[in-house]
C-alpha positions in Angstrom: 196.6 55.8 198.1 195.1 52.4 198.5 192.6 50.8 196.6 188.9 52.3 196.9 185.6 51.1 196.5 184.4 54.8 195.8 184.0 56.2 192.2 186.8 58.7 191.6 184.7 62.0 191.1 187.5 64.0 190.7 189.1 62.2 187.8 185.4 61.9 186.4 184.9 65.7 186.4 188.7 66.4 185.4 187.9 64.3 182.2 184.9 65.9 181.5 186.1 69.2 181.7 188.5 68.6 178.8 186.2 67.3 176.6 187.7 64.2 175.9 186.7 60.6 175.5 188.2 57.9 177.7 189.8 56.6 174.4 191.4 60.1 173.8 192.9 60.2 177.3 194.3 56.8 177.0 196.0 57.5 174.0 197.5 61.0 175.4 198.7 58.4 178.6 200.2 55.9 176.1 202.3 58.9 174.2 203.5 60.4 177.8 204.5 57.0 178.8 206.5 56.3 175.5 208.4 59.8 176.5 209.3 58.5 179.8 210.5 55.0 178.3 207.6 53.0 179.0 205.6 51.2 176.4 201.8 51.2 177.8 198.7 49.4 176.6 196.5 51.9 178.4 193.0 51.6 177.1 189.6 53.4 177.4 188.6 50.2 179.8 191.4 51.1 182.0 190.3 54.6 182.2 186.7 53.4 182.9 188.0 51.5 185.9 190.0 54.6 187.3 187.0 56.6 187.3 185.1 53.6 189.1 187.8 53.8 192.1 191.0 51.7 191.1 194.2 53.3 191.2 196.9 53.0 188.3 200.1 51.5 189.0 203.6 52.5 188.8 204.0 56.1 187.1 200.6 55.9 185.4 198.9 58.3 187.6 201.6 60.7 187.0 201.0 60.4 183.2 197.4 60.8 183.6 197.8 64.3 185.5 200.7 65.3 182.7 198.1 64.3 179.8 195.6 66.3 181.5 197.8 69.4 182.2 198.7 69.6 178.7 195.2 69.3 177.8 193.9 72.1 179.9 197.0 74.4 179.6 197.8 74.5 183.6 199.4 72.0 186.0 197.0 69.3 187.0 198.4 67.4 190.0 197.8 64.0 191.3 195.9 65.0 194.1 193.4 66.9 192.1 192.5 63.9 190.2 192.2 61.4 193.5 195.3 59.4 193.0 197.1 60.7 195.7 196.6 62.1 199.2 198.1 65.5 199.8 200.6 64.0 202.0 201.8 61.7 199.4 202.3 64.2 196.6 206.1 65.4 196.1 206.2 68.6 198.1 206.6 71.8 196.2 207.8 74.6 198.1 208.1 78.2 197.0 211.0 78.6 199.7 213.9 77.0 197.4 216.0 76.2 200.8 213.0 74.4 202.0 212.2 73.0 198.5 216.2 71.5 198.4 215.8 69.9 201.6 212.5 68.1 200.7 213.7 66.9 197.4 217.0 65.8 198.8 215.6 63.7 201.4 213.0 62.1 198.9 215.9 61.0 197.1 217.6 59.3 199.9 214.6 58.2 201.9 211.9 57.5 198.9 213.8 57.1 196.0 211.5 55.4 194.1 208.8 57.7 194.6 210.8 60.9 193.3 212.1 58.5 190.4 208.5 58.0 189.4 207.5 62.0 189.2 206.7 62.6 185.7 208.1 65.6 183.6 205.7 68.2 183.0 205.3 70.3 179.7 203.7 73.1 181.7 206.6 73.1 184.1 209.1 74.3 181.3 207.7 77.8 181.6 208.0 78.1 185.6 210.5 80.6 185.2 208.7 82.8 183.1 205.8 83.6 186.0 208.4 83.2 188.8 208.2 86.2 191.2 211.5 86.4 193.3 211.1 89.2 195.6 208.7 87.8 198.3 210.6 84.6 198.4 214.0 86.5 198.8 212.3 88.4 201.5 211.2 85.4 203.2 214.8 83.5 203.0 216.2 86.8 204.4 214.2 86.8 207.4 215.1 83.1 208.3 218.7 83.5 208.8 220.2 81.5 211.8 223.3 82.2 214.1 225.5 80.1 211.9 228.0 81.9 209.9 229.3 80.8 206.7 232.2 82.2 204.6 234.1 81.7 201.3 235.7 78.7 202.6 232.5 76.9 203.3 231.3 78.0 199.6 234.3 76.6 198.1 233.9 73.2 199.7 230.5 73.0 197.8 232.1 74.1 194.6 234.6 71.4 195.2 232.3 68.3 195.8 230.3 69.4 192.9 233.1 69.4 190.6 234.3 66.1 191.8 230.8 64.2 191.2 230.3 66.0 188.0 233.7 64.5 186.8 232.5 61.0 187.9 229.1 61.5 186.3 230.9 61.9 183.0 233.0 58.9 183.4 230.5 56.5 185.1 227.0 58.0 184.4 224.4 59.6 186.3 223.6 56.5 188.8 227.2 56.8 190.1 226.8 58.9 193.5 223.1 60.3 193.2 222.2 59.6 196.8 225.2 61.1 198.2 224.9 64.3 196.0 221.2 64.8 197.2 222.0 63.8 200.4 224.6 66.7 200.8 222.3 69.0 199.2 219.7 68.3 201.8 221.7 68.1 204.8 224.8 70.6 204.2 224.4 72.7 201.2 221.0 73.9 201.7 220.7 74.8 205.4 224.0 76.6 204.6 221.7 79.2 202.9 219.9 80.3 205.9 223.2 81.2 207.5 224.5 84.7 208.2 227.0 85.8 205.4 229.9 88.5 205.6 228.4 90.4 202.8 226.0 90.4 199.9 228.8 88.8 197.8 229.3 85.9 199.6 225.7 85.4 200.0 225.4 85.4 196.2 228.3 83.4 195.8 226.8 80.7 198.4 223.3 80.6 196.2 225.3 80.1 193.1 227.3 76.9 194.2 224.1 75.4 195.7 222.5 76.2 192.1 225.1 74.5 190.6 224.8 71.2 193.1 221.0 71.4 192.2 221.6 71.1 188.5 224.0 68.2 188.9 221.4 66.4 190.8 219.1 67.3 187.8 221.6 66.4 185.2 222.0 63.0 186.9 218.2 62.2 187.1 218.2 63.0 183.0 220.9 60.8 182.6 218.9 58.0 184.4 215.7 58.8 182.2 213.9 60.2 185.4 212.7 63.4 183.8 210.0 64.6 186.3 212.7 64.2 189.1 215.3 66.1 187.0 212.9 69.0 186.1 212.0 69.6 189.8 215.9 69.9 190.5 216.4 72.4 187.3 213.3 74.2 188.5 215.2 74.3 192.2 218.5 75.3 190.3 216.6 78.3 188.9 215.2 79.7 192.0 218.6 79.5 193.7 220.4 81.3 190.6 218.2 84.3 190.9 219.4 85.0 194.0 223.0 84.5 192.9 222.8 86.2 189.6 219.4 86.9 188.0 221.2 87.5 184.8 223.7 84.9 183.5 223.2 82.3 186.0 219.4 82.5 186.0 219.6 82.6 182.0 221.5 79.4 182.3 219.1 77.5 184.2 216.4 78.4 182.0 218.5 77.2 179.2 218.6 73.8 181.3 214.7 73.4 181.5 214.5 74.2 177.5 217.4 71.7 176.8 215.6 69.1 178.7 212.3 69.7 176.8 213.7 69.6 173.7 215.4 66.3 174.5 212.1 65.1 175.0 210.7 66.6 171.7 208.5 68.7 173.8 209.3 72.2 172.4 206.4 74.1 173.7 207.6 77.3 175.9 211.3 76.6 174.8 211.5 79.8 172.4 209.9 81.9 175.1 212.1 80.4 177.6 215.5 80.8 175.9 214.8 84.1 174.1 213.8 85.4 177.9 217.4 83.8 178.8 218.9 85.8 176.1 217.4 88.9 177.1 218.7 88.3 180.6 222.3 87.5 179.4 223.5 89.1 176.4 226.0 91.8 177.5 226.1 90.3 180.8 228.0 87.0 180.1 231.2 85.7 178.6 231.2 84.7 174.8 231.4 81.1 175.5 228.0 80.9 177.7 226.4 83.4 175.3 227.1 80.8 172.5 225.5 78.0 174.5 222.5 79.9 175.0 222.4 80.7 171.3 222.7 77.0 170.1 219.9 76.2 172.3 217.8 79.0 170.6 218.6 77.2 167.1 217.7 74.0 168.6 214.2 75.2 169.5 213.9 76.7 166.1 214.7 73.8 164.6 212.2 71.8 166.6 209.4 74.0 165.4 210.8 73.7 161.8 211.6 77.6 161.4 214.8 76.7 159.0 216.0 80.3 158.6 215.6 81.4 162.2 217.6 78.3 163.2 220.3 79.1 160.6 220.4 82.8 162.2 220.7 81.1 165.8 223.4 79.1 164.5 225.7 81.8 163.3 225.1 83.8 166.3 226.3 80.9 168.2 229.8 80.6 166.1 230.1 84.4 166.4 229.9 84.4 170.2 232.2 81.6 170.4 235.0 83.5 168.9 234.8 86.2 171.6 237.4 85.7 174.0 236.4 88.2 176.7 235.5 87.3 180.4 236.6 84.2 181.9 233.7 81.4 181.8 231.8 81.0 184.9 231.5 77.5 186.6 227.9 77.3 186.2 228.4 76.8 182.3 231.7 75.4 182.3 230.0 72.1 183.9 228.8 71.2 180.2 232.3 71.0 179.1 234.4 73.0 176.4 231.8 75.4 174.9 233.0 74.7 171.3 232.5 71.1 171.6 229.0 71.8 173.0 228.3 74.0 170.2 229.4 71.6 167.7 227.1 68.6 169.3 224.1 70.6 169.3 224.6 72.2 165.8 224.7 68.5 164.8 221.2 67.9 166.7 219.8 71.3 165.1 220.8 69.8 161.7 219.2 66.2 162.6 216.0 67.8 163.1 216.3 69.7 159.8 217.5 66.4 158.2 220.8 67.4 157.0 222.7 64.0 157.7 225.9 65.2 156.0 226.1 68.3 158.1 225.2 66.3 161.0 228.2 64.2 160.7 230.8 66.8 159.9 229.3 68.5 163.5 229.7 65.4 165.2 233.2 64.6 164.1 234.2 68.1 165.1 232.4 67.7 168.5 234.7 64.5 169.1 238.0 66.3 168.6 237.0 69.3 170.8 236.3 67.0 174.0 238.8 65.3 176.0 238.0 61.5 175.6 238.8 60.4 179.0 237.4 63.3 180.7 234.3 63.3 178.8 233.8 59.8 177.9 230.1 59.5 178.2 229.9 62.5 175.8 231.9 60.6 173.4 229.9 57.3 173.7 226.7 59.3 173.1 228.5 61.4 169.9 229.5 58.3 168.6 226.1 56.5 168.9 224.6 59.9 167.0 227.5 59.8 164.4 226.7 56.2 163.4 222.9 57.3 163.1 224.0 60.0 160.7 226.0 57.7 158.7 223.1 55.1 158.6 221.0 58.0 157.3 223.6 58.2 154.3 223.3 54.4 153.8 227.0 54.0 154.9 226.2 50.7 156.6 230.0 49.5 157.1 230.9 52.8 158.7 227.8 53.1 160.8 228.5 49.5 162.3 232.0 50.5 163.2 231.1 53.5 164.6 228.4 52.4 166.8 230.7 49.5 167.9 233.1 52.3 169.0 230.2 53.7 171.1 229.5 50.3 172.9 233.2 50.0 174.0 232.9 53.5 175.7 229.4 52.8 177.1 230.8 49.7 179.4 230.2 50.2 183.1 228.1 53.2 182.7 224.9 53.4 184.8 223.4 55.6 182.3 219.5 55.5 180.8 220.6 57.8 177.8 223.3 55.0 177.0 220.8 52.3 176.9 218.6 54.1 174.9 221.0 54.8 172.2 222.1 51.1 172.5 218.3 50.3 172.0 217.7 52.8 169.1 220.2 51.1 166.9 219.1 47.6 167.1 216.3 47.7 164.6 219.0 49.0 161.7 221.4 46.4 163.0 218.9 43.6 162.2 218.5 44.9 158.8 222.3 45.1 158.3 222.3 41.6 159.7 219.7 40.3 157.0 221.8 42.0 154.3 225.0 40.8 155.6 226.7 43.9 156.4 230.1 42.9 158.1 230.4 43.1 161.8 226.4 43.6 162.2 225.6 40.2 163.6 228.5 40.5 166.0 227.3 44.2 167.2 223.7 43.1 167.3 224.5 40.2 169.9 226.7 42.8 172.1 223.9 45.4 171.9 221.3 42.6 173.1 223.7 41.6 175.9 224.5 45.0 177.0 220.8 45.7 177.4 220.4 42.3 179.7 
């Protein structure tokens, strides 16, 4: 939407309905910008200029919409507040096949537009109010003459596996447009085909849901949280068609996991508890353990230590079960034992148990293959260094962070960049104290970011 000389009555009315001052809205926008990796200087005068008709730059319009959404407890779009024409808003279709095509093509043709989408705290709860029945009926009436069988479904799984493996080695930026173009042009249209039976149809939806999850995960790794969230929501819709219990529960976990990473625990407990109700008794022990560990993180984020401890025990108990084979949708996160250890460490970090955090990070490192899961190792070493620094073990922290930087070389990943940025203030302190290796590591960190 171009510049306008007309006052933005929609924005003025939206702000008035929240009973916020311009300064309060500006502060909320700055907070949301920080969540998305931007340091903004938004002030009340900026808000006044927007109300007079000036358009915000970059992603700020999305941040304003998200701030108002959190204030009123429902989704507020940029269209509703006069920052976009309806045709400019990111299309949101009730039909997941159509949505997959729209998202994938947007990623290829309007990459920056989709990357600028803002994460929505209200959007975390999307699965809780989702009614799949009318959407499923609609999709079944739109079948084409094309026939799709097990072989085509297997090809989708193979392509997803290849790019998932490359993602772990090279970061989320590697192959993103290839993945999303394949989703839009080949995988999503396949879902409107004729299948030999219901079982193959479910397998097809499950395979494409895993591809959508991969696209979301790649955006998450690049720090593009709004785009990631939209792919996770799409993955949930597709997973419901494949398996409304285990696979749909897993996609609910993905949405909760993202929100917890962004320090937005709202709706996470309800979401993961719904996922557990769907899944317990219907999934293998490894997958169930991954749900329980996310439950523990949600409790820790809300400072409910006793409940977090119970969820940690439930995860460990489920992990000892060796019953049904682990499905491909949860195998994508790597060995369950390593993931449980890693997220146990994050849970203990939220509970200020740094010694326990260290122990669990070390356990995670030995449970993951260092070549196959290079990025996981890099981020785990970075987190392990943080836990050592919190215990005043400076020499060990510097050595551990150095190992993390070694592994991060050549990766296109915003998460690794953020990990490097986060250690720089502590390195500056160590350098001033003369801690061996701190000066050299500080230089390497600076160079890695430039």
